[in-house]
C-alpha positions in Angstrom: -23.0 -7.2 -10.7 -20.9 -5.5 -13.7 -16.8 -5.4 -13.2 -16.3 -0.9 -13.5 -14.7 -0.3 -16.5 -10.8 0.8 -16.2 -9.3 3.7 -18.1 -5.9 4.3 -18.3 -5.6 7.1 -16.2 -7.4 5.5 -13.2 -5.3 2.1 -13.1 -6.8 0.0 -10.7 -4.2 -0.3 -7.0 -3.3 -3.6 -6.5 -2.3 -5.4 -3.9 0.4 -5.9 -1.3 0.5 -9.8 -2.3 0.7 -8.3 -6.0 3.2 -5.5 -5.3 5.2 -8.1 -3.5 5.2 -10.4 -6.9 6.4 -8.3 -9.0 8.9 -6.8 -7.3 10.3 -11.3 -6.5 10.0 -10.7 -10.6 12.5 -8.0 -10.6 14.8 -9.4 -8.4 15.0 -12.7 -9.7 15.2 -11.2 -13.2 18.5 -8.9 -12.2 19.7 -12.4 -9.7 20.0 -13.8 -13.4 21.6 -10.3 -15.3 24.6 -10.7 -12.0 24.7 -14.5 -13.2 24.3 -14.3 -16.9 27.3 -10.8 -16.7 29.9 -12.5 -14.1 29.7 -15.9 -16.5 30.2 -14.1 -19.2 33.9 -12.2 -17.4 35.0 -16.2 -16.8 34.6 -17.5 -19.8 37.2 -14.7 -21.2 39.1 -14.4 -18.6 42.2 -14.1 -19.4 41.5 -11.9 -22.6 40.3 -10.1 -20.4 42.8 -9.3 -18.6 44.6 -5.8 -18.6 47.9 -5.5 -20.8 51.0 -4.6 -17.7 52.0 -1.4 -18.8 55.4 -2.6 -16.8 58.4 -2.3 -17.3 60.6 -5.3 -16.0 64.1 -4.0 -16.8 66.3 -2.7 -14.1 67.2 1.1 -14.7 70.5 2.3 -14.4 72.9 3.6 -17.1 74.8 1.2 -19.3 77.3 -1.9 -18.2 81.8 -1.2 -18.4 83.3 -2.0 -21.4 87.1 -3.7 -19.5 89.0 -2.7 -21.7 
C-alpha cells in the first residue's frame, strides 16, 4: 500500500510521544545552556563584581590645628 504524500502546507500531525520527546529535548537543551552560563559566571567571578561607588571616608570638616 503506498504511503500518502506529505505536502509542506499539510504537515503530518505528531503523536503525543513525539511531542513529549521534543518537549523533553528542548528542556534539556535549555538546562544545558543555563548550566554553561552559570559555569561561565563562576569562572569569571572576581571580574564580574561591579565597581564599588561608595566612599570609605567619614564626612566632616578639616581637623582643627593647635596654635
